[in-house]
N, CA and C of each residue as an Amber inpcrd file, in Angstrom:
protein
   387
 165.1340000 139.0370000  96.0790000 164.5370000 137.7740000  95.7540000
 165.5680000 136.9100000  95.0440000 166.0810000 135.9520000  95.7390000
 167.1150000 135.1090000  95.1500000 166.5590000 133.9120000  94.4000000
 165.4240000 133.3670000  94.8350000 164.8440000 132.2100000  94.1530000
 163.3820000 132.4910000  93.8380000 163.0760000 132.4630000  92.5320000
 161.7430000 132.8010000  92.0650000 161.1580000 131.6090000  91.3260000
 159.9310000 131.2710000  91.6500000 159.2160000 130.1870000  90.9980000
 158.1150000 130.8000000  90.1420000 158.0470000 130.3920000  88.8750000
 157.0450000 130.9460000  87.9620000 156.3020000 129.8080000  87.2760000
 155.1440000 129.4280000  87.8210000 154.3300000 128.3980000  87.1640000
 153.8120000 128.9050000  85.8200000 153.7440000 128.0110000  84.8390000
 153.2240000 128.3880000  83.5380000 152.3720000 127.2770000  82.9420000
 151.3160000 127.6940000  82.2660000 150.5220000 126.7630000  81.4660000
 150.6580000 127.1510000  79.9950000 151.6310000 128.0130000  79.7040000
 151.9630000 128.4910000  78.3690000 150.8930000 129.4130000  77.7800000
 150.0190000 129.9190000  78.6210000 148.9690000 130.8270000  78.1540000
 149.5300000 132.2480000  78.0380000 148.7390000 133.1230000  77.4370000
 149.1040000 134.5310000  77.3070000 149.2970000 135.1670000  78.6880000
 148.4140000 134.8500000  79.6040000 148.5060000 135.3900000  80.9620000
 149.7620000 134.8950000  81.6720000 150.0660000 133.6160000  81.5070000
 151.2770000 133.0560000  82.1270000 152.5310000 133.6910000  81.5280000
 152.5050000 133.9690000  80.2380000 153.6580000 134.6100000  79.5990000
 153.8700000 136.0270000  80.1250000 152.7740000 136.7130000  80.4240000
 152.8870000 138.0500000  81.0060000 153.5150000 137.9730000  82.4030000
 153.0910000 136.9880000  83.1770000 153.6780000 136.7900000  84.5080000
 155.1690000 136.4670000  84.3820000 155.5230000 135.6860000  83.3630000
 156.9330000 135.3480000  83.1440000 157.7590000 136.6060000  82.8830000
 157.2010000 137.5580000  82.1500000 157.9090000 138.8170000  81.9090000
 158.2450000 139.5160000  83.2290000 157.2860000 139.5480000  84.1500000
 157.5350000 140.1560000  85.4620000 158.5650000 139.3520000  86.2480000
 158.4760000 138.0400000  86.1790000 159.4310000 137.1960000  86.8940000
 160.8460000 137.4220000  86.3760000 160.9950000 137.5620000  85.0710000
 162.3060000 137.8270000  84.4720000 162.8420000 139.1680000  84.9510000
 161.9920000 140.1660000  84.9620000 162.3970000 141.4970000  85.4330000
 162.9080000 141.4340000  86.8720000 162.1880000 140.7460000  87.7190000
 162.5950000 140.6220000  89.1230000 163.8920000 139.8280000  89.2370000
 164.0010000 138.7350000  88.4830000 165.2180000 137.9070000  88.5280000
 166.4380000 138.6950000  88.0520000 166.2630000 139.4770000  87.0050000
 167.3890000 140.2760000  86.4990000 167.8240000 141.3180000  87.5150000
 166.8500000 142.0190000  88.0910000 167.1890000 143.0750000  89.0430000
 167.8360000 142.5340000  90.3030000 167.4250000 141.3500000  90.7170000
 167.9730000 140.7850000  91.9480000 169.1460000 139.8430000  91.6900000
 169.4510000 139.6170000  90.3870000 170.4900000 138.6500000  90.0040000
 170.2160000 137.2990000  90.6620000 168.9580000 136.9180000  90.5890000
 168.5030000 135.6970000  91.2450000 168.3820000 134.5160000  90.3100000
 167.6590000 133.5300000  90.7800000 167.4270000 132.3040000  90.0150000
 165.9350000 132.1640000  89.7480000 165.5940000 131.9130000  88.4950000
 164.2080000 131.7680000  88.0730000 163.9630000 130.3220000  87.6500000
 162.9580000 129.7050000  88.2480000 162.5610000 128.3520000  87.8660000
 161.1670000 128.4050000  87.2640000 161.0570000 127.9180000  86.0380000
 159.7640000 127.7790000  85.3880000 159.1740000 126.4480000  85.8210000
 157.9000000 126.4300000  86.1150000 157.2290000 125.2150000  86.5770000
 156.0070000 124.9510000  85.7100000 155.9190000 123.7250000  85.2050000
 154.7000000 123.3050000  84.5080000 154.1730000 122.0710000  85.2240000
 152.8910000 122.0990000  85.5180000 152.2590000 121.0000000  86.2400000
 151.2670000 120.3050000  85.3340000 151.3790000 118.9800000  85.2700000
 150.4260000 118.1680000  84.5400000 149.5480000 117.4990000  85.5820000
 148.2550000 117.7180000  85.4550000 147.3320000 117.1260000  86.4250000
 147.0890000 115.6640000  86.0890000 147.1590000 114.8440000  87.0990000
 146.9100000 113.4210000  86.9100000 145.4280000 113.1800000  86.6720000
 145.1060000 112.4590000  85.6130000 143.6910000 112.1830000  85.3620000
 143.1470000 111.1330000  86.3260000 141.8610000 111.2190000  86.6030000
 141.2090000 110.2080000  87.4290000 140.6790000 109.1320000  86.4910000
 141.0600000 107.8870000  86.7460000 140.6580000 106.7930000  85.8710000
 139.8610000 105.7640000  86.6610000 139.0030000 105.0640000  85.9490000
 138.1670000 104.0900000  86.6490000 138.3450000 102.6630000  86.1580000
 139.0170000 102.4470000  85.0160000 139.2530000 101.0920000  84.5340000
 140.6790000 100.9800000  84.0150000 141.1280000  99.7750000  83.8320000
 142.4850000  99.5860000  83.3240000 142.6060000 100.0880000  81.8830000
 141.5290000 100.0130000  81.1220000 141.5530000 100.5040000  79.7450000
 141.7350000 102.0240000  79.7110000 140.9840000 102.7350000  80.5290000
 141.1360000 104.1960000  80.5650000 142.4650000 104.5820000  81.2030000
 142.9770000 103.7470000  82.0890000 144.2810000 104.0210000  82.6910000
 145.3800000 103.9750000  81.6380000 145.2760000 103.0280000  80.7080000
 146.2630000 102.9220000  79.6350000 146.2100000 104.1580000  78.7380000
 145.0180000 104.5860000  78.3620000 144.8560000 105.7830000  77.5370000
 145.3690000 107.0120000  78.2900000 145.0340000 107.1110000  79.5610000
 145.4800000 108.2480000  80.3760000 147.0040000 108.2620000  80.4830000
 147.6090000 107.1020000  80.6280000 149.0630000 107.0040000  80.7210000
 149.7290000 107.4890000  79.4400000 149.1770000 107.1060000  78.2920000
 149.7200000 107.5650000  77.0090000 149.5660000 109.0740000  76.8660000
 148.4100000 109.5860000  77.2330000 148.1520000 111.0170000  77.1610000
 149.0990000 111.7880000  78.0780000 149.2980000 111.2760000  79.2660000
 150.1990000 111.9090000  80.2240000 151.6180000 111.9710000  79.6630000
 152.0590000 110.8780000  79.0540000 153.3930000 110.8500000  78.4500000
 153.5480000 111.9020000  77.3700000 152.5290000 112.0430000  76.5390000
 152.5590000 113.0600000  75.4840000 152.5880000 114.4690000  76.0720000
 151.8030000 114.6970000  77.1210000 151.7750000 116.0130000  77.7610000
 153.1410000 116.3520000  78.3700000 153.7710000 115.3660000  78.9880000
 155.0860000 115.5940000  79.5950000 156.1390000 115.9040000  78.5340000
 156.1030000 115.1760000  77.4110000 157.0590000 115.4380000  76.3270000
 156.8560000 116.8320000  75.7440000 155.6100000 117.2010000  75.5280000
 155.3030000 118.5180000  74.9880000 155.7690000 119.6190000  75.9390000
 155.4960000 119.4380000  77.2260000 155.9070000 120.4370000  78.2270000
 157.4220000 120.5570000  78.2760000 158.1240000 119.4330000  78.1950000
 159.5970000 119.4440000  78.2030000 160.1270000 120.2950000  77.0470000
 159.5910000 120.1010000  75.8680000 160.0320000 120.8650000  74.6970000
 159.7420000 122.3510000  74.8760000 158.5440000 122.6540000  75.3400000
 158.1500000 124.0540000  75.4700000 158.9510000 124.7740000  76.5510000
 159.2150000 124.1090000  77.6710000 160.0040000 124.7250000  78.7440000
 161.4520000 124.9170000  78.3230000 162.0110000 123.9290000  77.6350000
 163.3880000 124.0620000  77.1470000 163.4740000 125.2430000  76.1780000
 162.4740000 125.4000000  75.3160000 162.4460000 126.5200000  74.3790000
 162.3350000 127.8570000  75.1230000 161.4930000 127.9070000  76.1470000
 161.3740000 129.1320000  76.9400000 162.7080000 129.5090000  77.5790000
 163.4030000 128.5260000  78.1320000 164.7140000 128.8100000  78.7390000
 165.7050000 129.3120000  77.6920000 165.7020000 128.7050000  76.5040000
 166.5930000 129.1820000  75.4280000 166.2640000 130.6250000  75.0530000
 164.9760000 130.9500000  74.9910000 164.5750000 132.3170000  74.6770000
 165.0360000 133.2900000  75.7600000 164.9540000 132.8750000  77.0120000
 165.4200000 133.7340000  78.1020000 166.9280000 133.9260000  78.0390000
 167.6360000 132.8970000  77.6110000 169.0820000 133.0220000  77.4390000
 169.4140000 134.0000000  76.3160000 168.7050000 133.8850000  75.1970000
 168.9790000 134.7340000  74.0360000 168.5410000 136.1800000  74.2570000
 167.3480000 136.3740000  74.7980000 166.7900000 137.7260000  74.9230000
 167.2330000 138.4660000  76.1770000 167.4910000 137.7130000  77.2630000
 167.7390000 138.3760000  78.5450000 169.0680000 137.9920000  79.1950000
 169.8620000 137.1640000  78.5460000 171.1690000 136.8000000  79.0880000
 171.1220000 135.8360000  80.2610000 170.0450000 135.0790000  80.3720000
 169.9710000 134.0890000  81.4680000 171.0770000 133.0620000  81.3020000
 171.5520000 132.5660000  82.4190000 172.5790000 131.5170000  82.4730000
 173.9050000 131.9350000  81.8460000 174.1350000 133.2320000  81.7130000
 175.4000000 133.7160000  81.1830000 175.7150000 135.0850000  81.7580000
 176.9150000 135.3010000  82.0770000 177.3510000 136.6260000  82.4870000
 176.8050000 137.1600000  83.7980000 176.2630000 136.3400000  84.6470000
 175.8500000 136.7780000  85.9620000 174.5360000 137.5250000  86.0420000
 173.8050000 137.6730000  84.9280000 172.5130000 138.3810000  84.9910000
 171.5610000 137.6720000  85.9450000 171.1430000 136.5000000  85.5550000
 170.3210000 135.6400000  86.3910000 170.3670000 134.2430000  85.7900000
 169.9830000 133.2720000  86.5680000 169.9690000 131.9070000  86.0680000
 168.5310000 131.4310000  85.9250000 168.3690000 130.4240000  85.0870000
 167.0330000 129.9330000  84.7840000 167.0770000 128.4240000  84.5680000
 166.0620000 127.7460000  85.0740000 165.8750000 126.3320000  84.7790000
 164.3820000 126.0440000  84.8060000 164.0200000 124.7690000  84.7120000
 162.5990000 124.4310000  84.7150000 162.3620000 123.0930000  85.3940000
 161.1170000 122.9290000  85.8310000 160.6610000 121.7090000  86.4960000
 159.3230000 121.3220000  85.8790000 159.1440000 120.0330000  85.6700000
 157.8450000 119.4960000  85.2380000 157.4190000 118.5060000  86.3100000
 156.1970000 118.6380000  86.7840000 155.6840000 117.7360000  87.8190000
 154.2900000 117.2510000  87.4760000 153.9760000 116.0800000  87.9600000
 152.6270000 115.5290000  87.8770000 152.0130000 115.6960000  89.2570000
 151.1450000 116.6720000  89.3930000 150.5820000 116.9850000  90.7110000
 149.4970000 118.0360000  90.5650000 149.0260000 118.5200000  91.6850000
 148.1680000 119.6990000  91.7050000 149.0650000 120.9140000  91.9220000
 148.7830000 121.9910000  91.2430000 149.6300000 123.1810000  91.3150000
 149.8110000 123.6700000  92.7500000 148.7290000 123.7410000  93.5030000
 148.8400000 124.2480000  94.8730000 149.7220000 123.3570000  95.7330000
 149.6050000 122.0470000  95.5580000 150.4140000 121.1240000  96.3490000
 151.8920000 121.2410000  96.0140000 152.2160000 121.2910000  94.7340000
 153.6260000 121.3050000  94.3440000 154.2860000 122.6480000  94.6450000
 153.5620000 123.7530000  94.5050000 154.1720000 125.0350000  94.8420000
 154.4490000 125.1260000  96.3380000 153.5430000 124.6200000  97.1470000
 153.7830000 124.6090000  98.5910000 154.9920000 123.7280000  98.9250000
 155.0540000 122.5600000  98.3210000 156.1680000 121.6370000  98.5690000
 157.5060000 122.2510000  98.1360000 157.5540000 122.8270000  96.9430000
 158.8010000 123.4070000  96.4510000 159.2310000 124.6080000  97.2890000
 158.2740000 125.4010000  97.7110000 158.6050000 126.5620000  98.5420000
 159.2250000 126.1190000  99.8670000 158.6520000 125.0850000 100.4530000
 159.1650000 124.6020000 101.7380000 160.4950000 123.8670000 101.6020000
 160.6500000 123.0510000 100.5600000 161.8410000 122.1950000 100.4570000
 162.9860000 122.8160000  99.6810000 162.6900000 123.7360000  98.7760000
 163.7570000 124.3090000  97.9520000 163.9680000 125.7940000  98.1910000
 163.2150000 126.3570000  99.1120000 163.4670000 127.7230000  99.5620000
 163.1790000 128.8360000  98.5670000 162.1060000 128.7150000  97.7970000
 161.7520000 129.8120000  96.9000000 161.2660000 130.9950000  97.7230000
 161.7230000 132.1890000  97.3340000 161.3520000 133.4180000  98.0340000
 160.0740000 134.0350000  97.4970000 159.7730000 133.7510000  96.2250000
 158.6630000 134.4190000  95.5610000 158.0680000 133.5070000  94.5010000
 156.7490000 133.5310000  94.3840000 156.0570000 132.8420000  93.3110000
 155.3720000 133.9070000  92.4660000 155.6770000 133.9240000  91.1780000
 155.0640000 134.8700000  90.2500000 154.1760000 134.0560000  89.3230000
 152.8710000 134.3160000  89.3900000 151.9310000 133.5050000  88.6300000
 150.8360000 134.3910000  88.0560000 150.5030000 134.1620000  86.8010000
 149.4250000 134.9060000  86.1700000 148.1100000 134.1690000  86.3150000
 147.0340000 134.9300000  86.4420000 145.7000000 134.3420000  86.4890000
 144.7300000 135.2980000  85.8240000 143.7720000 134.7350000  85.1390000
 142.7590000 135.5800000  84.5180000 141.5770000 135.7800000  85.4420000
 141.5320000 135.0320000  86.5340000 140.4170000 135.1430000  87.4670000
 139.1780000 134.4760000  86.9070000 138.2320000 134.2220000  87.7530000
 137.0290000 133.5250000  87.3250000 135.8580000 134.4480000  87.0940000
 136.0940000 135.7380000  87.1290000 134.9910000 136.6720000  86.9720000
 134.2660000 136.9160000  88.2930000 134.6270000 136.1790000  89.3090000
 134.0320000 136.2820000  90.6290000 134.8480000 137.2940000  91.4260000
 134.2470000 138.3490000  91.8940000 134.9730000 139.4200000  92.5960000
 135.6960000 138.8900000  93.8380000 135.0690000 137.9930000  94.5890000
 135.7100000 137.4460000  95.7760000 136.9360000 136.6260000  95.3870000
 136.8130000 135.8110000  94.3450000 137.9510000 135.0060000  93.8900000
 139.0980000 135.9000000  93.4500000 138.7900000 136.9390000  92.6830000
 139.8400000 137.8430000  92.2190000 140.4940000 138.5680000  93.3770000
 139.7310000 138.9510000  94.3900000 140.2680000 139.6050000  95.5680000
 141.2130000 138.6780000  96.3120000 140.8160000 137.4220000  96.4770000
 141.6640000 136.4530000  97.1890000 142.9450000 136.1560000  96.4310000
 142.8650000 136.0930000  95.1140000 144.0560000 135.8180000  94.3110000
 144.9920000 137.0030000  94.3700000
């Protein structure tokens, strides 16, 4: 696996998935990309659009800080981006997770997506995931 995509919402489950993604990236000496997706809010007036725009900006800034910190931690704890172990970067997008993962897989050639989910408690949903 040379290119691994790991979506994160910074939850405990996502962090567990990141641990597996790091393990795979290290063993394959591949590239790991962390992905955080901010969902665009649906707005109905110009007033709510302004509030939504401000909120979106804050979410993007927060995600940028958190992803940069995650990459620094991977560099310190696992040797990412140094010495040939594996490389790591991050992407922040405003989209739906399913749409952006499909797009990135097709256009940037990711071999594997490692993603954590807690499931919805629905046996069929958990089976499909």
